[in-house]
Backbone as CSV, one residue per row, in Angstrom:
resi,resn,N_x,N_y,N_z,CA_x,CA_y,CA_z,C_x,C_y,C_z
1,MET,0.848,-1.185,-0.002,0.001,-0.002,-0.001,0.886,1.236,0.000
2,SER,0.738,2.098,-0.985,1.571,3.289,-1.048,0.885,4.460,-0.345
3,LYS,1.690,5.281,0.273,1.206,6.454,0.986,1.080,7.616,0.005
4,GLU,0.025,8.415,0.176,-0.133,9.597,-0.665,0.986,10.580,-0.373
5,PRO,1.547,11.218,-1.385,2.517,12.280,-1.142,1.833,13.461,-0.464
6,THR,2.566,14.135,0.399,2.052,15.298,1.101,2.631,16.558,0.491
7,ILE,1.742,17.487,0.129,2.149,18.773,-0.427,1.753,19.862,0.551
8,LEU,2.699,20.731,0.852,2.434,21.912,1.672,2.470,23.135,0.767
9,ILE,1.366,23.879,0.756,1.295,25.109,-0.027,1.229,26.286,0.949
10,VAL,2.144,27.255,0.765,2.211,28.409,1.653,2.073,29.682,0.826
11,ASP,1.110,30.511,1.197,0.905,31.792,0.524,0.181,32.712,1.482
12,ASP,0.578,33.975,1.543,-0.083,34.921,2.432,-1.326,35.543,1.801
13,ASP,-1.580,35.268,0.541,-2.766,35.752,-0.136,-3.851,34.667,-0.081
14,ALA,-4.924,34.946,0.634,-5.969,33.940,0.847,-6.599,33.448,-0.450
15,SER,-6.786,34.338,-1.421,-7.406,33.906,-2.682,-6.456,32.992,-3.472
16,ASN,-5.179,33.277,-3.439,-4.225,32.371,-4.098,-4.228,31.011,-3.418
17,LEU,-4.209,31.016,-2.101,-4.190,29.759,-1.348,-5.434,28.929,-1.657
18,GLU,-6.578,29.590,-1.721,-7.819,28.881,-2.045,-7.788,28.338,-3.473
19,GLY,-7.240,29.103,-4.396,-7.115,28.625,-5.779,-6.236,27.388,-5.875
20,TYR,-5.117,27.397,-5.180,-4.241,26.217,-5.169,-4.964,25.030,-4.541
21,ARG,-5.654,25.287,-3.429,-6.366,24.209,-2.748,-7.387,23.574,-3.684
22,LEU,-8.141,24.401,-4.386,-9.128,23.872,-5.324,-8.455,23.125,-6.480
23,GLY,-7.360,23.669,-6.973,-6.655,23.039,-8.078,-6.079,21.681,-7.746
24,PHE,-5.655,21.509,-6.521,-5.051,20.236,-6.113,-6.049,19.287,-5.448
25,SER,-7.282,19.719,-5.229,-8.223,18.930,-4.424,-8.614,17.604,-5.059
26,ARG,-8.565,17.499,-6.348,-8.969,16.243,-7.001,-7.776,15.337,-7.305
27,GLN,-6.640,15.694,-6.838,-5.437,14.893,-7.086,-5.199,13.954,-5.900
28,PRO,-4.458,12.890,-6.122,-4.218,11.914,-5.046,-3.090,12.344,-4.105
29,TYR,-3.246,13.501,-3.477,-2.240,14.042,-2.572,-2.893,14.322,-1.229
30,ARG,-2.099,14.313,-0.209,-2.501,14.863,1.080,-2.077,16.329,1.004
31,LEU,-3.032,17.230,1.072,-2.751,18.650,0.874,-2.833,19.403,2.186
32,LEU,-1.751,20.126,2.496,-1.709,20.996,3.659,-1.527,22.417,3.156
33,THR,-2.148,23.385,3.807,-1.968,24.778,3.428,-1.611,25.586,4.660
34,ALA,-0.901,26.680,4.413,-0.527,27.589,5.488,-0.661,29.020,4.982
35,PRO,-1.332,29.892,5.772,-1.585,31.266,5.332,-0.446,32.224,5.658
36,GLY,0.767,31.861,5.276,1.919,32.731,5.506,3.121,31.938,5.989
37,GLY,4.261,32.619,5.994,5.522,31.959,6.310,5.614,31.400,7.725
38,LYS,5.140,32.150,8.700,5.202,31.650,10.086,4.381,30.373,10.241
39,ALA,3.187,30.375,9.665,2.357,29.171,9.722,3.007,28.031,8.952
40,GLY,3.668,28.349,7.843,4.375,27.328,7.080,5.499,26.687,7.869
41,LEU,6.237,27.491,8.628,7.287,26.941,9.476,6.708,25.993,10.516
42,ASP,5.567,26.363,11.092,4.923,25.490,12.077,4.565,24.140,11.446
43,VAL,4.035,24.170,10.240,3.678,22.913,9.572,4.944,22.097,9.312
44,LEU,5.989,22.738,8.828,7.241,22.005,8.557,7.826,21.378,9.822
45,ARG,7.625,22.013,10.964,8.132,21.460,12.225,7.336,20.242,12.682
46,ASN,6.060,20.182,12.273,5.170,19.157,12.818,4.727,18.085,11.832
47,GLU,4.987,18.296,10.569,4.523,17.358,9.537,5.668,16.969,8.600
48,ARG,5.602,15.779,8.092,6.521,15.328,7.054,5.894,15.680,5.712
49,VAL,6.572,16.506,4.923,6.040,16.880,3.607,6.982,16.402,2.510
50,ASP,6.410,16.095,1.373,7.187,15.645,0.222,7.478,16.788,-0.753
51,VAL,6.542,17.742,-0.826,6.689,18.874,-1.719,6.269,20.138,-0.974
52,LEU,7.099,21.169,-1.088,6.789,22.488,-0.556,6.588,23.415,-1.739
53,LEU,5.409,24.017,-1.825,5.109,25.025,-2.844,4.864,26.318,-2.090
54,THR,5.745,27.305,-2.263,5.644,28.518,-1.451,5.784,29.781,-2.280
55,ASP,5.049,30.788,-1.849,5.217,32.126,-2.401,6.580,32.638,-1.945
56,LEU,7.201,33.455,-2.745,8.509,34.014,-2.385,8.367,35.181,-1.415
57,LYS,7.538,36.147,-1.782,7.447,37.388,-1.002,6.274,37.333,-0.036
58,MET,6.625,37.199,1.252,5.633,37.214,2.324,6.238,37.988,3.481
59,PRO,5.406,38.675,4.259,5.941,39.404,5.407,6.438,38.447,6.493
60,GLU,7.359,38.906,7.281,7.941,38.194,8.435,8.811,37.014,8.025
61,VAL,8.236,35.990,7.457,9.009,34.819,7.022,8.741,34.627,5.542
62,ASP,9.781,34.780,4.717,9.591,34.668,3.275,9.799,33.243,2.779
63,GLY,9.571,33.056,1.488,9.675,31.738,0.899,11.065,31.122,0.969
64,LEU,12.109,31.949,0.884,13.466,31.401,0.966,13.756,30.855,2.360
65,ALA,13.227,31.491,3.385,13.386,30.962,4.736,12.690,29.607,4.864
66,LEU,11.552,29.459,4.225,10.875,28.165,4.232,11.665,27.101,3.482
67,VAL,12.257,27.486,2.357,13.077,26.542,1.599,14.272,26.086,2.444
68,ARG,14.911,27.012,3.143,16.035,26.636,4.024,15.576,25.685,5.123
69,ALA,14.438,25.965,5.731,13.921,25.083,6.786,13.597,23.703,6.224
70,ALA,13.017,23.662,5.046,12.689,22.386,4.414,13.948,21.606,4.046
71,ALA,14.966,22.310,3.570,16.214,21.662,3.167,16.926,21.015,4.347
72,ALA,16.645,21.483,5.551,17.285,20.917,6.741,16.645,19.590,7.158
73,GLN,15.521,19.232,6.577,14.854,17.989,6.907,15.499,16.822,6.170
74,THR,15.334,15.629,6.754,15.837,14.426,6.110,14.697,13.443,5.948
75,PRO,14.350,13.083,4.750,14.815,13.638,3.483,14.160,15.000,3.236
76,ALA,14.860,15.827,2.525,14.361,17.161,2.219,13.260,17.066,1.155
77,PRO,12.185,17.826,1.337,11.145,17.822,0.306,11.592,18.589,-0.936
78,VAL,10.943,18.318,-2.033,11.122,19.124,-3.236,10.535,20.494,-2.923
79,ALA,11.238,21.567,-3.285,10.759,22.908,-3.015,10.527,23.657,-4.329
80,ILE,9.358,24.266,-4.428,9.013,25.070,-5.603,8.649,26.449,-5.082
81,VAL,9.330,27.480,-5.594,9.070,28.844,-5.164,8.362,29.580,-6.297
82,ILE,7.274,30.265,-5.957,6.505,30.998,-6.934,6.453,32.478,-6.528
83,THR,6.254,33.333,-7.492,6.106,34.763,-7.195,5.333,35.430,-8.318
84,ALA,4.719,36.552,-7.978,3.979,37.284,-8.992,4.970,37.962,-9.913
C-alpha cells in the first residue's frame, strides 16, 4: 500500500491559497496549506512533507526561509518557489 505524497502550499494571499487548494483537491495528494511563512514553518516542524510550494514574497518569514527550513529535513522535500 503506497502512501499519498504530502504537499504543503504556503501563501499569504488567501485567494491564491484557495485557488491552489481547489486546483489540487482532486489529485491523489494529502494537501496541507498555510496562510503565511510563520504558519508554514509550524507545519514544517510538525509534519513530514514531500513537496513544498511557497510564495517568495511574504511578510515576516519569506519563501526562501521556508526553503532553508525544508532543506534541513531528512529527506528534504522538493521545493518550488513562486512569485507574482
